C-alpha positions, 0 to 999 in steps of 0.5 A, a space after each residue: 624448721 631448723 634455723 640452719 636450713 632457713 639460713 641456707 634458704 636466705 643465702 640461696 635467695 640472695 645468690 639469685 639476686 646477685 645473679 640478676 644484678 650481674 646480668 643487668 649491670 654490665 656496662 652500667 654508668 651513672 646514667 644507668 644508676 640514676 634513671 636506667 638510661 630512660 629505657 625501662 619497660 613500663 610493665 616491669 616498673 609497674 610490677 616491681 613498684 608493687 614490692 617497693 610500695 608495699 614493703 615489709 611494713 605492709 606484709 607484717 603490719 597491715 594484717 596485724 593491725 586488723 585486730 585493732 582496726 578491722 579493715 579500716 585501712 581500706 579507707 586509706 586505700 580509697 584515697 590511694 586510688 585518688 592520689 595515684 590518678 593525680 600523680 599520673 595526670 598532674 605531676 608526671 607530665 610536668 616531670 617529663 616536660 622538664 626532662 628531670 633526673 631529680 624531680 626536685 630540680 623543678 623546685 630550682 627552676 620554679 622557686 629557687 636554689 634554697 627551695 630546691 635544696 630544702 625539698 631534696 633535704 626533706 626527701 632525704 630525711 623522709 626516705 631515710 626514716 621511712 625506709 629504715 623503719 620498714 627495714 627494721 621491722 623485717 630484720 627484727 622478725 628474721 632475727 627472732 625466727 632464725 638468727 637469735 637461735 644461731 647466736 648472731 647479734 642483731 647489729 651483725 644481722 643488719 650489717 650483713 643484710 645492708 652489705 647484701 643490698 650494696 652488693 647488688 645495687 652498687 653498680 647498676 642502680 635503677 637499671 638493676 632494681 627494676 629487675 630485682 624488684 620484679 623478682 621480689 614482688 613475684 615472691 612476695 605476692 606468691 607468699 601472700 596468696 599461698 598463706 591465704 589459701 593454706 589458712 582457709 584450708 586449715 579453718 575449713 572455710 570458703 571465702 564467703 564463710 570466712 568473711 561472715 566469721 570476720 563480720 561476726 567478730 567485728 574484724 571486717 568493719 571498714 568505715 569509722 563515722 566518729 568525726 572526732 576520731 583520727 580514723 574518721 573515714 573522710 579524714 582517712 580518704 583525703 589523707 590517703 590521697 595526699 600520702 600518695 601525692 607526696 610519698 609517691 609523686 614527690 618522692 625521688 625513689 618512686 619517681 626515679 623508677 617511674 621516669 626511667 620509662 621512655 614516654 610519659 604515656 607509658 609512665 602513666 600506664 605504669 602508675 595506673 596498672 600499679 594502682 589496680 594491682 595495689 587495690 587487689 593486693 592490699 585487700 588480700 592483706 586485710 583478708 589475710 589479717 582477718 584469717 590470722 585472727 580467726 585461726 590464732 585462738 584455735 592454736 593458742 596464739 595470743 600475739 597481736 599486731 606485728 607479731 601475730 603473722 610470724 607467730 602463727 606461721 613459724 609456730 603452727 604451720 607446716 615447713 612448706 608454709 614456713 619456707 614460703 613465708 620466709 622467702 616472701 618476707 625477705 622479698 618484702 625486705 629488700 625492695 624497701 631498702 635497695 631502691 631507697 639507698 639508690 634514690 638517696 644516693 641519686 638525690 644527694 649526688 644530684 641535688 646537694 652535691 651538684 654532681 652533674 654540674 661539677 666540671 672539675 670531676 671526670 666521669 670516673 671521678 663522678 662515679 667514685 663520688 657516687 659510690 662513696 655516697 652510696 656507702 655513706 647512706 648504707 652506714 646511716 641505714 645501719 645506725 637508724 635501724 639500730 635506733 628503731 630497735 631500741 624504740 621497738 614500737 609494736 606497730 611500725 605502719 603507724 610509725 611510718 605514716 606518722 613520720 610521713 606527716 612531718 617530713 613530707 608536709 614541706 614537700 607538699 607545700 613547696 610543690 603546691 606553691 610552685 604549681 598553684 601560684 606565679 609568685 617568686 620567693 625570698 630565697 634565703 627565707 625558704 628553709 626557715 619556713 620549711 623547718 618551722 612548719 613541722 615544729 608548729 605541727 608538733 606543738 599542735 599535736 602535743 597540745 591538741 587536747 587543750 587546743 582542739 578539745 575532743 577532736 584528735 589529729 590523725 593523718 590529716 596532720 600531713 595536710 596541715 603541715 603542707 598548708 602551713 608551708 604554703 602560707 609561710 611561702 606566700 608570706 615571703 613571696 612577691 608578685 612575679 615579674 613578667 616572664 617569671 613563674 610556671 608559664 615561663 617554666 612550661 615554655 
């Protein structure tokens, strides 16, 4: 299909997003931007969060990784279900009871200002790296299938896409994103199931027949029973639970949308609905990956990993499927960046700059400050996407989960210490603990062959990181005085 026509489709889709943004952002203020005026519909939030949770990395990398790991990602998915239940019934009641706008304010109330700033700081680093890695993956594919042939450099593509995202999130923030993410999730899921249906037809197979073919080629294996392997099933299940606990329950971007719902009960329904939808959708992505690896040899495609999906669709499938794929891919791109830039802006303004406490600024001044921060994060996104382009890793889903082990571990340790103890901290020492733990983890991973023998660290590094932070915080803590600690917070 002509790259020019594909480019026109891209522009038309963006125009639709702008129309939704205009309709939802009228009369928006800072409260609309940060938490959607606490009036978001829980069903819309749940459905829209599917797109944010999955992103372009899931759309491309999960099917692509089936060639190497089969359906092994389902091990992590089991852990995801456990994690979402924990977030719904352990963390959400706490956030609603304290009436939080930024979830890291809990750390301020419970542990002190340095813990609060450390938590917010690690969120900012985590979301910056994770969101830009996801954004890079999809931009890189758009570049290969459309924009290289038009002579447009990668950095200009990235700049224009970030400018598009800024245009529809600049005013409305969460209030707008709840609606745009719903639209984008719909398009992405339609693309997923359309591609599955078409590949089944091309292969001339029913679903049971295709599963039998995958099984015979070792593509549908799920459980790894080698204890020393990073993919050992118990490691993956436990790690999956902690990934959701941290990357959803302790992540401002995900919780910003969730707590924009009016009541905790509706917010819990939001998360549990999201969990059910994710199970179905992620298994569909794995099934799609199996179909791609069955179909690719028949048309002479040798690509693997992140390259197989676009190689099959854009090189060997009809124009209609290519259009569906492009729209689904774009729909996977925007939710991974729009919510991240909005949440990073919110966290930096509220947690680092203390915008809600600034009596020296008028409401107009606060809004100008928020917009400047919003632009600043867009510029950081540009720089980091270019850095990922230089690195060019073949499987970005692996990179994203590895980064999460290092950057979300301190958040896990901070929240766990606050909720599981009544001790108080020596405030000035907290940053040393939260920075030191990831450094120790890096040394452990680098020297694991010498220290651990045949055992290989996988996603459990996230838990090791959290345990080190917890232990370090305990070492700099004291018994709480009467009236201090979680009981006082709950009161």
